[in-house]
Structures are given as structure tokens and as C-alpha cells.
C-alpha positions as CSV (number, residue, x, y, z in Angstrom):
1,X,-181.0,29.2,-146.3
2,X,-180.4,32.8,-147.1
3,X,-177.8,33.0,-144.4
4,X,-176.0,29.9,-145.8
5,X,-175.9,31.4,-149.3
6,X,-174.6,34.7,-147.9
7,X,-171.9,33.0,-145.9
8,X,-170.8,31.1,-149.0
9,X,-170.5,34.3,-151.0
10,X,-168.5,36.0,-148.3
11,X,-166.2,33.0,-148.2
12,X,-165.6,33.2,-152.0
13,X,-164.9,37.0,-151.7
14,X,-162.4,36.4,-149.0
15,X,-160.6,33.6,-151.0
16,X,-160.4,35.9,-154.0
17,X,-159.0,38.7,-151.9
18,X,-156.3,36.5,-150.4
19,X,-155.2,35.3,-153.9
20,X,-155.1,38.9,-155.2
21,X,-153.1,40.0,-152.2
22,X,-150.5,37.2,-152.7
23,X,-150.0,38.2,-156.4
24,X,-149.6,41.9,-155.4
25,X,-147.0,41.3,-152.8
26,X,-145.0,38.8,-154.9
27,X,-141.5,40.0,-155.9
28,X,-138.8,38.0,-157.9
29,X,-135.4,37.4,-156.3
30,X,-132.5,39.7,-157.0
31,X,-130.6,37.3,-159.3
32,X,-133.6,36.9,-161.7
33,X,-134.4,40.6,-161.7
34,X,-130.8,41.5,-162.4
35,X,-130.6,39.1,-165.3
36,X,-133.7,40.7,-166.8
37,X,-132.5,44.2,-166.4
38,X,-128.9,43.6,-167.5
39,X,-128.4,40.9,-170.1
40,X,-125.0,39.2,-170.1
41,X,-122.6,40.3,-172.7
42,X,-123.4,38.7,-176.1
43,X,-127.0,38.0,-175.1
44,X,-129.9,39.5,-177.0
45,X,-132.7,40.9,-174.9
46,X,-136.3,39.9,-175.6
47,X,-138.4,42.7,-177.0
48,X,-141.1,44.0,-174.6
49,X,-139.4,42.8,-171.4
50,X,-138.9,46.3,-170.2
51,X,-135.1,46.1,-170.1
52,X,-132.7,49.1,-170.4
53,X,-131.6,48.6,-174.1
54,X,-133.9,51.4,-175.3
55,X,-132.6,53.7,-172.6
56,X,-128.9,52.8,-173.5
57,X,-129.5,53.4,-177.3
58,X,-130.7,56.9,-176.6
59,X,-127.5,57.8,-174.7
60,X,-125.4,60.3,-176.6
61,X,-122.3,59.0,-178.4
62,X,-119.0,60.5,-177.4
63,X,-117.3,63.0,-179.8
64,X,-114.6,60.5,-181.0
65,X,-117.1,58.0,-182.1
66,X,-119.1,60.7,-184.0
67,X,-116.0,61.9,-185.8
68,X,-115.0,58.3,-186.7
69,X,-118.4,57.7,-188.2
70,X,-118.3,60.9,-190.2
71,X,-114.8,60.1,-191.6
72,X,-116.0,56.6,-192.6
73,X,-119.0,58.1,-194.4
74,X,-116.8,60.5,-196.2
75,X,-114.4,57.7,-197.2
76,X,-117.2,55.5,-198.6
77,X,-118.6,58.4,-200.5
78,X,-115.2,59.3,-202.0
79,X,-114.6,55.6,-203.0
80,X,-118.0,55.4,-204.7
81,X,-117.3,58.7,-206.5
82,X,-113.9,57.4,-207.7
83,X,-115.4,54.1,-208.9
84,X,-118.1,55.9,-210.8
85,X,-115.6,58.3,-212.4
86,X,-113.4,55.3,-213.4
87,X,-116.4,53.5,-215.0
88,X,-117.5,56.7,-216.8
89,X,-114.0,57.3,-218.2
90,X,-113.7,53.7,-219.4
91,X,-117.1,54.0,-221.1
92,X,-116.1,57.2,-222.7
93,X,-112.9,55.7,-224.0
94,X,-114.5,52.6,-225.3
95,X,-117.3,54.7,-226.9
96,X,-114.8,56.9,-228.6
97,X,-113.0,53.9,-230.1
98,X,-116.3,52.6,-231.4
99,X,-117.0,56.0,-232.8
100,X,-113.7,56.2,-234.6
101,X,-114.4,52.8,-236.2
102,X,-117.8,54.0,-237.4
103,X,-119.8,52.0,-234.9
104,X,-122.1,54.9,-234.3
105,X,-125.2,53.2,-232.8
106,X,-123.0,50.9,-230.6
107,X,-121.1,53.9,-229.2
108,X,-124.3,55.8,-228.3
109,X,-125.8,52.7,-226.7
110,X,-122.7,52.2,-224.6
111,X,-122.8,55.9,-223.4
112,X,-126.4,55.4,-222.2
113,X,-125.9,51.9,-220.9
114,X,-126.5,53.0,-217.3
115,X,-128.1,56.2,-216.0
116,X,-125.5,56.8,-213.3
117,X,-122.6,57.4,-215.8
118,X,-124.5,59.9,-217.9
119,X,-123.3,63.5,-217.4
120,X,-122.4,66.5,-219.5
121,X,-119.3,64.8,-220.8
122,X,-121.1,61.7,-222.1
123,X,-123.9,63.8,-223.5
124,X,-121.3,66.0,-225.3
125,X,-119.7,62.9,-226.9
126,X,-123.1,61.6,-227.9
127,X,-123.8,64.9,-229.6
128,X,-120.5,64.7,-231.5
129,X,-121.4,61.2,-232.7
130,X,-124.8,62.3,-233.8
131,X,-123.3,65.3,-235.6
132,X,-121.0,63.0,-237.7
133,X,-123.9,60.6,-238.4
134,X,-125.9,63.6,-239.8
135,X,-122.9,64.7,-241.9
136,X,-122.4,61.4,-243.7
137,X,-122.5,61.7,-247.5
138,X,-123.1,59.2,-250.3
139,X,-119.8,58.2,-251.9
140,X,-119.8,58.7,-255.6
141,X,-116.2,58.1,-256.7
142,X,-114.4,55.0,-258.0
143,X,-114.0,52.2,-255.5
144,X,-110.3,51.1,-255.6
145,X,-109.1,47.6,-254.9
146,X,-105.5,46.9,-254.1
147,X,-103.9,43.6,-253.3
148,X,-100.6,42.2,-252.0
149,X,-98.8,38.9,-251.9
150,X,-97.0,37.8,-248.8
151,X,-94.3,40.2,-247.5
152,X,-90.6,39.7,-248.2
153,X,-89.0,40.1,-244.8
154,X,-85.4,39.3,-245.8
155,X,-84.8,40.4,-249.5
156,X,-81.4,38.8,-249.7
157,X,-82.8,35.4,-248.5
158,X,-85.3,35.8,-251.4
159,X,-82.3,36.1,-253.9
160,X,-82.7,39.9,-254.3
161,X,-79.6,42.0,-254.4
162,X,-79.4,45.8,-254.4
163,X,-78.4,47.2,-257.8
164,X,-78.7,43.8,-259.5
165,X,-81.5,44.1,-262.0
166,X,-84.0,41.2,-262.1
167,X,-87.5,40.4,-263.3
168,X,-87.9,37.5,-260.9
169,X,-91.4,37.0,-259.5
170,X,-90.2,38.1,-256.1
171,X,-89.0,41.4,-257.4
172,X,-92.1,42.0,-259.6
173,X,-95.0,40.7,-257.6
174,X,-94.1,41.2,-254.0
175,X,-93.5,44.1,-251.6
176,X,-91.0,44.3,-248.8
177,X,-92.1,44.3,-245.2
178,X,-90.4,47.7,-244.8
179,X,-92.3,49.1,-247.8
180,X,-95.6,47.9,-246.6
181,X,-95.1,49.5,-243.3
182,X,-94.8,52.9,-245.1
183,X,-97.8,52.3,-247.3
184,X,-100.5,52.0,-244.6
185,X,-100.0,55.4,-243.0
186,X,-100.2,57.1,-246.4
187,X,-103.4,55.3,-247.3
188,X,-104.8,56.6,-244.0
189,X,-103.6,60.1,-244.7
190,X,-105.2,60.1,-248.1
191,X,-108.6,59.4,-246.4
192,X,-109.0,55.7,-247.3
193,X,-111.2,53.5,-245.2
194,X,-111.1,49.7,-245.5
195,X,-114.5,48.5,-246.6
196,X,-116.2,45.1,-246.8
197,X,-116.5,44.0,-250.4
198,X,-119.6,41.9,-249.6
199,X,-121.3,45.1,-248.4
200,X,-120.9,46.7,-251.9
201,X,-123.4,44.4,-253.4
202,X,-126.7,42.7,-252.6
203,X,-129.5,40.8,-254.5
204,X,-133.0,42.0,-254.6
205,X,-136.1,39.8,-253.9
206,X,-135.9,38.4,-257.5
207,X,-132.2,37.5,-257.1
208,X,-130.8,40.3,-259.3
209,X,-127.4,41.7,-258.2
210,X,-127.3,45.4,-257.2
211,X,-124.6,47.8,-256.1
212,X,-125.3,49.4,-252.8
213,X,-124.8,53.0,-251.7
214,X,-121.9,53.8,-249.4
215,X,-122.2,56.6,-246.8
216,X,-119.0,57.9,-245.2
217,X,-117.9,61.2,-243.6
218,X,-116.9,63.8,-246.1
219,X,-113.4,63.3,-247.5
220,X,-113.3,59.5,-246.7
221,X,-113.0,57.0,-249.5
222,X,-113.8,53.2,-249.4
223,X,-110.9,50.9,-250.2
224,X,-111.0,47.1,-250.8
225,X,-107.8,45.2,-249.9
226,X,-107.0,41.6,-250.6
227,X,-104.1,39.2,-250.2
228,X,-103.3,36.6,-252.8
229,X,-101.7,33.1,-252.3
230,X,-101.1,33.2,-248.5
231,X,-99.4,29.8,-248.8
232,X,-96.0,30.9,-247.4
233,X,-94.4,28.0,-249.3
234,X,-92.3,30.3,-251.4
235,X,-89.0,29.0,-252.5
236,X,-89.8,25.4,-251.7
237,X,-90.1,22.6,-254.3
238,X,-93.6,21.4,-255.0
239,X,-93.9,17.6,-255.3
240,X,-97.1,16.4,-257.0
241,X,-98.7,13.0,-256.3
242,X,-100.2,10.9,-259.1
243,X,-102.9,12.8,-260.9
244,X,-102.0,16.1,-259.3
245,X,-104.9,15.9,-256.9
246,X,-102.7,16.5,-253.9
247,X,-99.1,17.0,-253.1
248,X,-96.6,18.5,-250.7
249,X,-93.5,20.6,-250.5
250,X,-90.1,19.1,-250.2
251,X,-89.6,19.2,-246.5
252,X,-85.8,18.7,-246.9
253,X,-85.6,22.3,-248.0
254,X,-85.0,24.9,-245.3
255,X,-87.6,27.7,-245.3
256,X,-85.1,30.5,-246.1
257,X,-86.9,32.2,-248.9
258,X,-87.2,35.5,-247.0
259,X,-90.9,35.1,-246.0
260,X,-92.6,34.0,-242.9
261,X,-92.5,30.2,-242.4
262,X,-96.1,29.9,-241.2
263,X,-98.9,31.6,-239.3
264,X,-99.6,30.3,-235.8
265,X,-101.6,31.1,-232.7
266,X,-99.6,32.1,-229.6
267,X,-100.2,30.9,-226.1
268,X,-103.0,33.5,-225.7
269,X,-104.7,32.4,-228.9
270,X,-103.6,35.5,-230.9
271,X,-102.2,35.3,-234.4
272,X,-98.4,35.3,-234.8
273,X,-95.8,34.3,-237.4
274,X,-92.9,31.9,-237.4
275,X,-90.0,33.4,-239.2
276,X,-86.7,31.9,-240.2
277,X,-83.9,34.4,-239.9
278,X,-81.0,34.5,-242.4
279,X,-78.9,32.9,-239.6
280,X,-81.2,29.9,-239.5
281,X,-83.0,30.8,-236.2
282,X,-86.8,30.3,-236.1
283,X,-88.4,33.2,-234.2
284,X,-91.9,34.2,-233.3
285,X,-93.0,37.7,-234.5
286,X,-96.3,39.6,-234.8
287,X,-95.4,41.3,-238.1
288,X,-94.5,38.5,-240.4
289,X,-97.2,39.1,-243.0
290,X,-99.7,41.5,-244.4
291,X,-102.6,40.7,-242.2
292,X,-100.7,40.8,-238.9
293,X,-99.3,44.2,-239.5
294,X,-102.7,45.5,-240.7
295,X,-104.4,44.1,-237.5
296,X,-102.0,46.1,-235.4
297,X,-102.3,49.2,-237.5
298,X,-106.1,49.2,-237.2
299,X,-106.0,48.8,-233.4
300,X,-103.9,52.1,-233.4
301,X,-106.0,53.8,-236.1
302,X,-109.6,52.4,-236.0
303,X,-110.7,55.1,-238.4
304,X,-108.9,53.2,-241.1
305,X,-111.4,50.4,-241.0
306,X,-115.1,50.7,-241.5
307,X,-116.8,48.7,-238.7
308,X,-113.7,46.5,-238.1
309,X,-113.3,45.2,-241.6
310,X,-109.8,44.4,-242.8
311,X,-109.7,42.7,-246.2
312,X,-110.0,39.5,-248.2
313,X,-107.6,36.5,-248.0
314,X,-107.6,34.7,-251.4
315,X,-106.5,31.1,-250.7
316,X,-105.1,28.8,-253.4
317,X,-106.1,25.2,-252.9
318,X,-103.2,22.9,-254.0
319,X,-100.6,25.0,-252.1
320,X,-102.5,24.9,-248.8
321,X,-102.7,28.0,-246.6
322,X,-100.6,29.9,-244.1
323,X,-97.7,27.5,-244.4
324,X,-99.7,24.3,-244.1
325,X,-99.9,22.2,-247.2
326,X,-102.4,19.5,-248.1
327,X,-100.4,16.8,-246.4
328,X,-100.5,18.8,-243.2
329,X,-104.2,19.2,-243.6
330,X,-104.8,15.5,-243.6
331,X,-103.5,15.3,-240.0
332,X,-106.6,15.9,-237.8
333,X,-104.8,17.8,-235.1
334,X,-103.1,20.2,-237.6
335,X,-106.3,20.5,-239.5
336,X,-108.2,21.6,-236.5
337,X,-105.5,24.1,-235.6
338,X,-105.5,25.6,-239.1
339,X,-109.3,25.9,-239.0
340,X,-108.9,27.7,-235.7
341,X,-106.3,30.1,-237.3
342,X,-108.8,30.8,-240.1
343,X,-111.6,31.5,-237.6
344,X,-109.3,33.9,-235.7
345,X,-108.7,35.8,-238.9
346,X,-112.5,36.0,-239.4
347,X,-112.9,37.2,-235.8
348,X,-110.3,39.9,-236.6
349,X,-112.3,41.2,-239.6
350,X,-110.9,39.2,-242.5
351,X,-113.0,37.5,-245.2
352,X,-111.8,34.5,-247.3
353,X,-112.1,34.0,-251.0
354,X,-111.4,31.2,-253.5
355,X,-108.3,31.8,-255.6
356,X,-109.0,28.5,-257.4
357,X,-107.7,25.1,-256.4
358,X,-105.0,24.7,-259.1
359,X,-103.9,28.3,-260.0
360,X,-103.2,26.6,-263.3
361,X,-102.9,28.8,-266.5
362,X,-102.9,25.9,-269.0
363,X,-106.5,25.2,-269.9
364,X,-107.9,26.8,-266.7
365,X,-107.2,30.4,-266.0
366,X,-106.1,31.6,-269.5
367,X,-107.1,31.7,-273.1
368,X,-107.6,28.0,-273.2
369,X,-110.0,27.9,-270.3
370,X,-113.1,25.7,-270.7
371,X,-116.2,25.1,-268.6
372,X,-115.2,21.5,-268.0
373,X,-111.8,22.4,-266.6
374,X,-113.3,25.2,-264.4
375,X,-115.8,22.7,-263.0
376,X,-113.0,20.2,-262.3
377,X,-111.1,23.0,-260.5
378,X,-114.1,24.2,-258.5
379,X,-114.9,20.6,-257.4
380,X,-111.4,20.3,-256.0
381,X,-111.8,23.6,-254.2
382,X,-115.0,22.4,-252.6
383,X,-113.4,19.1,-251.6
384,X,-110.2,20.3,-250.2
385,X,-110.4,24.0,-249.2
386,X,-114.0,24.9,-248.5
387,X,-113.9,22.7,-245.3
388,X,-110.9,24.7,-244.1
389,X,-111.9,28.3,-245.0
390,X,-115.6,28.0,-245.1
391,X,-118.1,28.8,-247.9
392,X,-117.6,32.1,-249.6
393,X,-119.2,34.0,-252.4
394,X,-115.9,35.8,-253.4
395,X,-113.8,34.5,-256.3
396,X,-110.4,36.1,-257.0
397,X,-109.2,35.0,-260.4
398,X,-105.7,33.5,-260.8
399,X,-103.6,35.9,-263.0
400,X,-106.6,38.2,-262.9
401,X,-108.1,36.3,-265.9
402,X,-111.7,37.2,-266.7
403,X,-113.7,34.1,-267.6
404,X,-116.6,34.4,-270.1
405,X,-119.6,32.5,-271.3
406,X,-120.1,29.0,-270.0
407,X,-116.8,29.1,-268.0
408,X,-118.0,32.1,-266.0
409,X,-121.4,30.5,-265.5
410,X,-119.7,27.6,-263.7
411,X,-118.2,30.1,-261.2
412,X,-121.7,31.6,-260.7
413,X,-123.2,28.1,-260.3
414,X,-120.8,27.3,-257.5
415,X,-122.1,30.3,-255.6
416,X,-119.5,33.0,-256.4
417,X,-121.2,36.2,-257.3
418,X,-118.3,38.6,-256.7
419,X,-115.5,38.1,-259.2
420,X,-112.2,40.0,-259.0
421,X,-109.7,40.5,-261.8
422,X,-106.3,42.3,-262.1
423,X,-107.0,45.2,-264.4
424,X,-106.4,48.9,-263.8
425,X,-109.1,49.8,-266.2
426,X,-111.8,47.4,-265.0
427,X,-114.5,49.4,-263.3
428,X,-117.1,47.8,-261.1
429,X,-119.5,46.0,-263.5
430,X,-122.8,44.6,-262.2
431,X,-124.5,41.8,-264.1
432,X,-127.8,40.2,-263.1
433,X,-126.1,37.2,-261.4
434,X,-122.7,38.6,-260.4
435,X,-120.5,41.7,-260.1
436,X,-116.9,42.2,-261.4
437,X,-114.2,44.4,-259.9
438,X,-110.7,45.1,-261.1
439,X,-107.7,45.3,-258.8
440,X,-104.2,46.7,-258.8
441,X,-101.2,44.7,-257.5
442,X,-98.9,46.5,-255.1
443,X,-95.4,45.0,-255.8
444,X,-92.1,45.8,-257.4
445,X,-93.6,46.0,-260.9
446,X,-96.2,48.6,-259.9
447,X,-93.6,50.6,-257.9
448,X,-91.4,50.8,-261.0
449,X,-93.8,50.8,-264.0
450,X,-97.0,52.3,-262.5
451,X,-95.4,54.9,-260.2
452,X,-97.5,57.7,-261.7
453,X,-100.8,55.9,-260.9
454,X,-99.7,54.9,-257.4
455,X,-98.5,58.5,-256.7
456,X,-101.8,59.9,-257.9
457,X,-104.2,57.4,-256.2
458,X,-102.5,55.9,-253.2
459,X,-99.1,56.9,-251.9
460,X,-95.7,58.6,-252.6
461,X,-93.7,55.9,-254.3
462,X,-90.4,57.6,-253.7
463,X,-91.0,57.4,-250.0
464,X,-92.4,53.9,-250.0
465,X,-89.9,52.2,-252.3
466,X,-86.9,50.7,-250.5
467,X,-83.5,51.9,-251.5
468,X,-82.2,48.3,-251.6
469,X,-84.9,47.1,-254.0
470,X,-83.3,45.9,-257.2
471,X,-84.4,47.6,-260.4
472,X,-86.4,45.7,-263.0
473,X,-84.3,44.4,-266.0
474,X,-84.9,46.0,-269.4
């Protein structure tokens, strides 16, 4: 029994030894071994198979490859440095423009928008901005308000002849395009900064009107600017419908009054003007009226505008706006385009005001004014013009007439708490429900009769006044 068990164990040992010896002496054929050691081009070797990839990766690169890699690294580093420099220079330029326009916090935020652009140059500009912010002083002088009517581009087309005296409305109340172009640089030189009239006032928690403080760099003065009657229907015949609720201009008359024909948007959505030349050619320009020229001037001189503000456009209802009358505004397509033109003005920094619906002196904006007539007029404004220009709290009185008593209360009840007149001697007056500010008209009458005031406060009249402007009669 023991011998049998011993024999069985020996047999098992022999079998195991044979199996082990066969595994030990087994070798793969050359084709398989070669494939494992040298993968075919494009094949990826399997990790851990003991192939030669690791040994190949450790082989030294030749000198040409090393030089090529070094040059590529240098090129990439130079490209990144140039891109960073370009971004930094753009940020500095944009920040400086914001700074010039009194957007102090916005300029500093832009300079610090990303850590990688911050360096000594950006920090120096930030310190310059902070220094000006710390130097701001409260303005304590009078706040001037000037206004214009639309520009006369071609005086002869408006019936004005050199050396032929006339007291026509065009010669008294309007300024030539060439004169206006000479006004703006002098206002800038005098230190004026266009300021938002709605920022001059605010109401406290109880609804009482207050005048706000203004802080500007030393030597700067706030200036309010407005444009009256931007209808551009000058020289055309008004045709009233029954009851005077609406009307239109005689479309058989050619628009040759010397003004722009209308304001439009160009193919890029920017504001432009259609102008009829004296030869009868309709051309597109970007300087056909007050606001277009001022927009361009502020782009070149952002320091002339406090935080992008331009002025106030005082629209008159029954005459429409920007060359589009009430008949035009009943056409849905035209109406939507005019609203888009209005919104583009707002985007450019302009506010809109009511200049009344009727601009009617008889029983409205004159000694015979009554609360009933003013209410009738305001209802027409809300019906016809508020949907076009939007709701506003600024009222610019026709003829500069200052309403009183119940008639003034109607204006306040309609939500107008800033009321502007035409009066050189009218200082800002703040009542509990509204504020009043006087204005001065810049036109032919002022250039001739108020030259001393204009010279003292605004600009050199002898330089501004066109040599071909007719004298006033009498």
C-alpha cells in the first residue's frame, strides 16, 4: 500500500516536471517576435509588452530638431507677448476715452479687468484717474442753458441774402451750419461740459423737488443744451384737417428751404440726414442738423460731454418730428422707423422733451392761456407724440412762456417737473413740485442784439458770425 502511494506521488512529480520543462523550452516563431518588438508604422504598441519604444524615446535628438523646437518656442512666446501688448494698449486707449468722458469707475474697472494686462503703465493711468476723482470740486456758479433751432445749411435757399436787412424768422431765430461749427470748439475751450438736465434735480422721499450738487474738475462748467422744433418742415405749407387735430405739409412743395429734408438711418443703422441741394439733388450727409454735428464733435472730444450726455430734443406735436409729419406717422412702417430713429438718438445720449402739441400762442402759450386749453394740448401730446418719443418729465415752453397758477398745475399733473422758459434773467428756481430754468436762444437775433452777453459767457461773436449773414432790419 505504501509502495503504491509512493509510486503515485513520483508519477505526479514526473508529470509536473515534464510540463514545466515544455513551458521553459517554448519559444515563439520569428514573425510573431518581430511584430512584438517592432510595431508596424502607424501602430500603437501596448504598454507593458516590453517593446523598444521606451528605448527609442530616450535616444538623443539630432541638433537640427533641437534648434527647430527652440525656434518654434521662441516664435510662440513672441506671438503671445505681442497679443498681450495689443490687448493692453487697446484697454489703455479705451480706458483713457472713458476717463476723458468722466466715466471714472468704468475706466478703472476696465484697467483691472484681467490680471495679465496690469503693469506699470496701467497702474499709472489708474493713479491719474484717481487723482482727478480726488480733485473734483462742487460747482457753485450759474448753470447756463442754450438752445438752437435746426441749422440753415443753404442761407440763400432760405431766402437770406447778404447785405439785405431782414427780420424774418430764419434770420432771427436760426443759426447757420457754418456758424454752429465754430460755436462748439469755443464752448469746449471755455471749459463747458454738456450735462444732463434730469441729473440737476431729484425728489426726496416725500416727493419734494431738490437741486442736486454737481462735481466737476476745477475749471469745468456744466452746460445744458437743447434743440427746439426739430420738424424740418420749414418753408413748407401746413394743411390742417377739420378741427386741427392733425394735418400734413403740402407735399407738392419741394424741400428747398435751406434745411435738411429729414433725419434717417443709414445702412449701418447710424443717424444721417437727407439734404436737398440748391441744384435740386437729394444727398445723404452726416452734418445736416445740430445733433449730428454734436455727436461727431463729442466722439472727437469726449471731455465736452459728462458721461456721454448731449442735450434735449424738444419735439412739437402737430408738426411731427425729424421731417416726418402726422400723416407719415400713421403709416406703420414709417412709424416704426421714426421710433427707431428716436431710440438711436437716445442711445447717442439725447433726451426728449415736450414742446407742446400745438405750439399755439392764441389761448395756449401766451397771456390768454387757460388750464382748459393747456389740458387739451397735453392730451393731444400724449395721444400723438408720447408713443413716438416716449414719456418724459421735461417740458420746454413754446415762445418760452411761463405758465402760472392752474395752467402750470396742469403741466405738473401730466408728469412734467422740469419746465424751461426763454429768459436771460431766469435763474434756476426750485418749487416743491417742479423746477424752472431759463434758456438763451443762439440765433441771428442773439448774434446781433446780445453780442455782449454771448462774448462774455459763451464765444467770440465776431469769429462765429458768418460774413454773409444779413443784418437785422431797424
